[in-house]
C-alpha positions, 0 to 999 in steps of 0.5 A, a space after each residue: 649501423 646503415 643510415 636506411 635502418 630505423 633504431 627502436 625507441 621507447 616513447 611514455 605517455 604524458 598522463 599523471 596516473 599511468 605510464 605506458 611503454 610502447 616498444 616498436 617502429 615509430 611509424 605505427 600505421 605502418 607497422 600495422 599495416 605489416 602486420 606486426 603486433 605492438 606491446 602495451 603495457 599498462 600500470 594504473 595508478 591511484 584514482 584522486 577524487 576531487 571533494 569539491 567536485 559535485 560530479 564525483 561526489 558519492 551521493 550523487 545517485 540521490 540527485 536522481 531518486 524519485 521523492 515520494 511524498 510524505 515519506 519523511 513525516 512522522 508515522 503518528 500524528 496529533 488528532 482531535 477529539 469530537 465525539 463518543 456516543 454509546 450505540 449498544 450496551 457494549 460498542 461505542 462509537 468514537 469520533 476523532 479529527 485525524 490528518 489525511 493530506 497525501 503531503 503528511 501521510 504517505 500512501 502506505 500508511 493511509 486508508 485505503 480500504 474498508 476492513 483496515 484497522 486504525 491504530 490510536 494512541 491516547 496520552 502516549 499510552 499503549 498503542 490500540 487497533 480499532 475497528 473503522 466504521 467510516 469509509 475510506 476517505 475519497 481522493 477528492 479531499 486530496 486534490 489540493 496536495 496531489 496537485 501540489 506534490 505534482 509540481 503544478 501551478 497556476 498561471 499566477 504562481 511561481 516557484 517558490 518553497 510552500 508549507 505542506 497542505 493540511 487536510 483534515 477528516 473525521 474518523 469514527 472507530 467501534 471499540 469495547 471498553 474491555 479492548 480498548 479502555 483508553 478509546 472507550 473513555 476519551 474526552 476532550 482533555 485527551 492528546 490522541 495520536 493516529 498512526 498508520 492504518 493496520 491491514 491491507 483491508 477486504 480483498 475487493 479488487 480480486 473478488 468476482 464481486 467486483 463485476 456488477 453486471 456478472 454479479 448483480 445479487 449480494 447478500 451480506 452476512 455481518 455479526 458482532 463488531 463487523 457492522 462498523 466494516 459493513 458500514 465503511 464498506 456500504 458508504 465507500 464512495 466510487 473512488 475507492 473499491 466499493 460494491 457500486 450498489 447503485 448498479 446492484 439489482 438486489 442486495 440484502 444485509 443479513 445482521 445477527 445481534 445477541 439481542 435486539 438491544 445490541 444491534 448497532 448503529 440502527 439509525 444508519 439502517 435507512 440511510 443505507 436502503 438508500 443508496 441502492 436496491 438495499 434491504 437489512 434484515 436483522 436477526 437474533 437466531 441464526 443467519 439461516 433463520 434470516 436467510 429463509 425468512 427474507 421471501 423477497 429475494 429471487 436469486 441465481 446462485 451463478 450470478 449471486 455473491 456473498 460478503 461475510 463480516 464477523 470480526 473474527 468470530 470463526 463460529 458466525 464465519 462458519 454458520 454463514 458458510 453453511 448458509 451459502 454452501 445450502 443456497 449453492 452460492 460460490 462467489 464469496 468474499 470473507 473478512 478473514 482473507 485480506 488483499 494481498 499487501 501493495 508492492 510500493 516502488 523503490 526511490 532508487 531502482 538502481 541501488 542494488 545494482 551501484 552497490 554491487 548486490 544485484 540479485 541473479 536469477 537462479 541457474 539449473 543444475 539439473 533438469 526441473 530442479 533449480 539452484 540458486 547462483 551464490 551471490 557474489 561479493 561487493 569487492 568481486 562485483 565489476 561495477 561501472 564507474 
């Protein structure tokens, strides 16, 4: 071999995990300039994970998860019996003291809107869903807990672990002896537990009645146990969904009861009328008679809304709808239709991507006919590391 010729040599990578064979001239830069292709063969070895290295830990993603307050708290909390009074021959108003702190009660289990039902359990017995008469708890009572969960500090404070702040509030429910005998007969010696509130409440957010200036007149038809829902709606504060009574022109409440003795919460009527231009009319016959006998109401059907609260009584709801139809009132809100469930954010929005179960959009196999693409397995799904 002449002295001017270069002998092909083999060079190996010094990496412990793989071996790279490079065949070709030693001067790779000159080879690329000459347009010569090099052949690179990569053989990957097993990846070793150092258990002591926190960066390689399998739970590393949890460092970046958003931790929502009270998610690790128990669903049921111990309450305290406060009072019980007979408001009609059939119904009894029972008041308990319950926990409402945002550090102890997650938002998904809290009392957020009128129309939700309370879950009560007496002496570890059967769970009872009761109609709530109290308005939703205002956000102002959670100022301290919300300030703390944000991580805010006052000027004189330092970052030290602190116990969750407890906030108590009174909750009044309307019950009957037949439907909830344990709650109906509850006393000071009984242990009461309050669980997550049931339902989503009245659909006020998507209702045209929320536009108080385009719907200045509101008529409310109430019967049966729904007088408790009416009470919680009328007494709701401005920081929760409410009717904004002080900005309305006319508000009427037509309350139908079987007889005069069955009228519930009659001692609250005067307080309700002080909240705005509101008047309460009671009847023992029908909604139509109460509406026709009200000579003080002047309304425009286009700017009038109706709220129908019957507590699940289909006949009473049908009767109220007929009154609205005869009066040409089309903006109607009923307690039989609750608002859409709230969508809560996930603490880790990348969890599906990290596990390899990424939801893919459907593909169209033909014109106007979408077909879902099969979901790949986690083994075949490429995951970046």
